[in-house]
N, C-alpha and C positions, 0 to 999 in steps of 0.2 A: 135320654140319652139324646144321639139322632141320628142319621137315617140306616134302614138293613139293607137297600140298595136302590139304583135309582142313581139320576144324578142329584146332591143335595143343592137347592136355590144359594145356597150360603152356609161355608164352612166354618162352624163352632168348633176352632181350636184353643188347646189347653196346653198352657207351655207348666211345668213344675220346677222353681226356683229355688234352692239352698240360698241360705249365706252361710260362709264358709269363712276360717281367718284366713289371711295375706297368706299365702306359702310363701313369700319371700322374709315376713314379719315371724321371729319363735312362738311357737303353738305349745301351750302346758294344757296341762290338765286341773283342775281343782281338787285338792288334796280333805275335802270339807266329802263328796261323794263319789270320788273321781271321774267325772263328768268333765265334758272340755272347758276350759275358761271363756269363755266365749268374749268378755272384758279384756283379757289381755294383748289383744291386739287386735286387730282391724278386720272389719265383715268385709267380704267382696262377693261376687255372683261366683258362686262354684267354676268352674271356665269351659266343663263340657256343658250346663246349661245355657254359656252364650248362644252354641255351637244349636242346641234348640230351640231359640227365642230367632235366631236367622233361618232357621229351618220351617220353622211358623210361619215367621215374615211374608219367606220366598212365597210357600202355601198360599199363604192370605188372597198375594200379587196375583197369582195364577187363579185362580178360583172365587173369588171372592171370598165375603164375612168376617168374623171379626177372632183377636187375638186375645185371650184370656189371660193371665201369668196368675199361678195359684203357689205361695212361699209358707212352706208352715213353722214357725219360729218367732222370738220373743221381739221385742219392740223394734230394738239394734234392725233388724233385716228391711225394717221399713225404704232403707236406703238401697240398699238392694231390689227392693220390686219396682220403686221408683229409680232406677239406670236402667230396669227394663221395660220402664213407661215408655224413656224415654227413647227408645233403641227402637216405635216404632207400635209393641202391646197399645191395644185399646184400649183393658182396662185389668184390674187383678183382686184379684180375694186373698185378704191374711191371715190362715188362723195362727190363732195367738191365745195358747190358753198357758198357765200353771202345770195344769195337769202331762201338759207332754213333756215334759223337762225329764229326761234319762230316757224319750223310750228309743229303744233298739231300732234296727230297721225296719223290723216284720209289724211291731207294730209301726213305727211310722207310714207303711207301706198300708198298713188299716187305714188310720187319722186321715189318710191324705182319699183312700176311697172313700169313706164318710162326707169329705169337702165336696170329693167330685159327685156327689150323691144331687149336690145339691144346687145344682148347675147344668145347663145343655151344652154337652160337645160332640163332637163330631170322628173326636180324632186327638190323644194324651200326648206331648212332647216331653219327653226328658231326657238329661245327660244319661248315659251309660253307670256315671260313676261317680262319687264325688269325692274330691282331694283331702278332707277330713278322715274319712270311714275308707274310702274304697271294696268296701263289702259286691257290691252290683248286685243287686239283687230286690231294690226298689222296682224297680221296674216290672219284675215276673210275679214280687208280691202282690202288685198293686192291679196287676193283669189277674192274678188268682182273686183277687177276693171282688172287683167287679165281673167275674166269669168271664171278661173278654179275649179273644187273641193276643198276641205279644208275642210284635216284631223286633227283635236285639239289634242291636252293632251295627245299627242302619249307616252306613257309606253313602245312598239316595236313597232318595224319596216316588215316588209314582199315585199319586190317586183319576182313577179313573171312573167317575160314576160313583159307585157306593165300592167302587173298589181300592184297596190301598195296600201296591208293590217292592217290595224292599232289596236294595241288594244291602246282603245280611255280609261282611267283611268277615274273614276266615285270614288263617295261617297260609292258606295255599290261593286263593284269591277271592273268592265271594259264591254265597247263596243267593238264589233268587227268592224271596220269600213271600206269599202272599193272602191276604187274608182279606174276609166283608166288613164294612168301618160298622159300627164304633169300633179303633183299636187305639193301643197303647203303643208307644212305640219311643225305643231310645236310640239314643245316636250318639255317633265319635266323632274326633274332629274333623276327620278329610272329608268331611259331608259338605262343607260348605266355609266360607269366608266370613267371620259376624261381623256388620258396619257400626261403626263410629256412629254414634249421633249426633245428630246437629241439633244447632244452639238455640232451630226454630222446638225442633223435637223434645232439647231441654224441657222450653219455658212449658211445649202444650204437657208435658209428664206431667206436673205442679196441677192440673186445672181436671184431668183424669179417673174416674172415681177409682174406691178403694174399699170392697168392703171387711169387713173385719167380725168375726167367726172367730167364735167360740165353741169349746168341746159340746158344749149341749144344743147350740144350733145345731150345727153336724151331725147332730145325735149321737156321739161318741162316747162308748160305754167307759165311764173311768178305770175297770178292772182292767181295760184292755189296752193300757194306755199306761208311762210313768215309770221314773226307774224303779221303784215298788214290784212292777210284773212286768219287766224288761226282762225277757227268756237269755240272755248275755248279759254279765259280767263284767270289767272291770276289776281284778282282786286286789290287783299291786297295781304303780310304777316307779319310777325313778327315772332322774334327770343324765339327760346321756351324760358321760361323760369327757371334761374336755379334748377334745383333739391329739392323740401326743403328734413329737415332732416326728418328723417321715426318718426310712432308714437312708440314711447317704451312700453309693456307692462308688467309689476312687475306679476309675478303670485300668488298673496296672495291669493287666496281660488275660484275668478270671472274670473282671466283669460280664460277659457276659452267665458264665457259675454262678458267680454271685449274684443274679437277678431270675436264673433259674431255682436257682435252691430256693430265695426269697419265697417267688411262688408259690414253688410246690409247699414251702412251712404253711400258705396261705389257703393251701389247697386248691386256688387259684389251675394248674397245671396237676 
């Protein structure tokens, strides 16, 4: 891993990037195994992970070093990896193995932890949740598997020598949380504004190295990943019903009462 104290000569920053279905398109489950049907919609970088990439690039610009993208997913995740590289990351690791299909959040965290053990890092940055699952637990589980401090829901990150300090967003403002490197940090969307890739960076991204890693290469125990070993299960699902016509309220002196009655029937008031 990275430093335990003192200023590192250069930061090794790893950003976890997940490819998710585009939220602008219809998302479906595969009836064969009740898992996400990734072929039914376009894949994009998880929105919060773009903020994680930007924060990693800002840390690199301030402290020097390298930004590595780590993504676990099927072949099509390559598109999102290349976009992350075109934002300015230096290299990537693509964990891709059919044995990982159907893994739940805890299994995914375990697999990512194993993949991280194959590279050097001072800090791991990721989005606080993904738009396809919204469990928000991968960062915490990852830190537990690695035995590292976790700093969650960061809207500001500062590093001074071997110390990392964040502002942790809360309902009432923020808490200041501090830990020693190496550490795992999850970020929220208020932390920065992700940059757009320039044409020069897009072209350069095509030549940046992407290391292919399978389960065996990451020393992932097959009994700890995959649909058959998942700790959670989608028992059944059904397509959302078509949207019904709305209720039209014609105000003939009782419009306010009708609206109040409607809201009460839906338990909004």
